[in-house]
DORO-799502 format. One line per 8 residues: their letters; for each residue x, y, z of N, C-alpha, C, CB. Coordinates in steps of 0.02 Angstrom, whole numbers, m for minus. Glycine has a CB too. Layout:
BEGIN
A> X,Y,Z,X,Y,Z,X,Y,Z,X,Y,Z ~ ...
//
This chain:
BEGIN
MRAEMVRV> 43,m61,2,1,m3,m4,39,64,2,m52,m6,49 ~ 105,69,42,141,127,44,178,136,m22,187,127,103 ~ 190,81,m50,224,90,m119,176,122,m162,249,21,m153 ~ 116,96,m172,71,127,m211,53,198,m202,19,93,m208 ~ 55,214,m138,47,289,m121,108,329,m146,38,300,m41 ~ 166,310,m154,223,344,m170,199,362,m251,297,295,m158 ~ 188,309,m287,165,316,m355,103,370,m368,145,246,m377 ~ 58,361,m325,m4,414,m326,24,478,m319,m59,405,m268
LDQAAVVH> 73,492,m266,89,554,m251,136,576,m303,114,559,m184 ~ 177,532,m328,209,564,m393,164,580,m443,258,522,m425 ~ 112,544,m467,68,572,m507,33,635,m497,30,533,m515 ~ 19,641,m441,m16,699,m415,40,764,m428,m38,684,m328 ~ 107,749,m416,163,800,m412,157,822,m494,248,763,m383 ~ 152,777,m532,158,784,m609,96,835,m629,150,705,m650 ~ 37,819,m607,m20,855,m619,m12,933,m588,m80,813,m587 ~ 7,940,m540,17,1006,m501,70,1040,m541,39,996,m421
AEFGVDGL> 123,1007,m573,172,1048,m619,145,1083,m670,222,1009,m651 ~ 98,1059,m697,64,1087,m760,28,1151,m743,11,1035,m791 ~ 20,1168,m681,m2,1229,m660,54,1279,m649,m40,1220,m601 ~ 106,1258,m665,171,1305,m649,173,1332,m580,173,1370,m696 ~ 186,1391,m569,192,1424,m504,135,1422,m467,212,1489,m508 ~ 77,1421,m497,13,1413,m462,m2,1350,m416,m36,1414,m512 ~ 40,1285,m454,41,1226,m419,96,1202,m371,36,1185,m461 ~ 139,1251,m364,201,1245,m335,188,1213,m263,238,1317,m333
RERHQCLV> 149,1246,m220,141,1223,m152,113,1156,m154,98,1270,m111 ~ 63,1140,m192,45,1074,m199,92,1023,m219,m2,1072,m240 ~ 136,1046,m267,183,993,m294,240,977,m238,219,1021,m366 ~ 249,1032,m195,292,1022,m144,272,971,m95,303,1080,m113 ~ 211,979,m73,177,933,m30,178,864,m55,111,953,m20 ~ 162,858,m123,158,782,m139,231,751,m137,123,769,m217 ~ 281,789,m158,347,767,m168,376,751,m94,390,823,m209 ~ 362,795,m42,387,791,19,346,719,53,375,866,58
RAAWRERA> 282,721,38,242,660,73,268,599,41,159,662,64 ~ 289,596,m30,316,542,m57,387,527,m30,314,549,m127 ~ 422,576,m20,498,556,20,486,533,80,551,616,35 ~ 437,551,134,432,526,190,404,451,181,394,571,231 ~ 364,441,132,344,367,126,396,320,97,282,361,82 ~ 434,350,60,503,315,38,546,291,101,550,369,m7 ~ 556,335,147,590,334,204,555,278,251,593,405,233 ~ 483,274,263,453,224,285,463,152,255,394,243,283
LGRAEDGV> 477,148,182,485,94,152,560,67,156,462,105,89 ~ 597,113,192,668,88,201,712,108,140,669,8,209 ~ 687,157,101,711,187,41,733,258,57,657,186,m14 ~ 775,280,110,777,357,120,819,384,75,798,381,187 ~ 859,341,49,910,383,m7,860,398,m60,983,335,m44 ~ 802,360,m83,767,388,m141,733,437,m124,726,348,m174 ~ 701,447,m53,675,506,m21,715,573,m31,671,491,50 ~ 782,564,m6,823,616,m5,837,635,m81,884,598,35
ARVSALIA> 846,594,m125,850,611,m190,792,653,m231,861,553,m217 ~ 731,622,m206,661,662,m218,673,729,m210,602,644,m170 ~ 687,744,m131,683,807,m108,739,854,m132,681,805,m39 ~ 794,816,m151,858,858,m181,833,884,m244,931,811,m195 ~ 800,851,m286,779,872,m357,727,928,m347,747,808,m402 ~ 679,922,m294,632,980,m280,674,1042,m251,572,956,m223 ~ 737,1036,m221,759,1085,m189,802,1128,m257,802,1056,m121 ~ 823,1084,m298,851,1110,m365,809,1154,m403,867,1056,m410
ELGALEGP> 734,1122,m407,694,1157,m446,670,1224,m398,633,1107,m472 ~ 663,1218,m344,645,1278,m310,702,1333,m304,621,1259,m242 ~ 756,1315,m310,816,1354,m313,824,1407,m366,868,1310,m320 ~ 791,1378,m431,793,1416,m487,730,1469,m488,793,1368,m547 ~ 696,1469,m438,632,1514,m446,646,1576,m402,561,1475,m420 ~ 615,1616,m408,613,1683,m370,549,1690,m328,617,1744,m420 ~ 546,1732,m277,486,1748,m239,487,1715,m177,425,1730,m272 ~ 443,1748,m128,446,1737,m61,421,1660,m52,400,1793,m22
DAMRLLRA> 372,1644,m93,334,1570,m85,395,1528,m106,258,1553,m139 ~ 426,1533,m162,476,1487,m173,525,1474,m121,507,1504,m228 ~ 547,1525,m96,610,1531,m47,582,1491,23,632,1623,m29 ~ 522,1514,36,483,1473,96,482,1401,88,407,1492,103 ~ 461,1378,22,461,1308,9,530,1285,8,427,1290,m53 ~ 580,1315,m20,639,1296,m23,677,1282,52,668,1345,m64 ~ 661,1328,89,686,1311,168,649,1256,202,676,1375,218 ~ 598,1250,175,548,1195,209,581,1121,180,454,1207,180
AEEVRSRL> 584,1123,108,620,1064,78,688,1040,110,635,1082,7 ~ 723,1098,126,790,1093,150,786,1055,212,822,1161,160 ~ 746,1080,259,735,1054,333,707,977,330,675,1105,374 ~ 666,972,278,648,889,265,703,839,246,599,880,204 ~ 747,876,191,805,827,176,842,825,232,850,845,116 ~ 861,862,279,903,847,332,878,805,384,925,903,359 ~ 810,801,388,777,750,430,773,670,404,705,776,439 ~ 774,658,331,770,606,299,824,564,316,763,619,237
//
């Protein structure tokens, strides 16, 4: 079930990416939740890689929302 949830969260993140900046917060939430699921499945490295890719994406953006999400993603990565 948890492995299936990772797939569903990845699909949701793709859908939110189609909305560009307007879907950024929701995409962030999906990818962070998927990373925590990966950790719960014993695949913490995969979760770290997922959040690291998100951090790279957020680092290329400007604005207070992107910076807030970037800091949150960095915090998650440090805990995984």
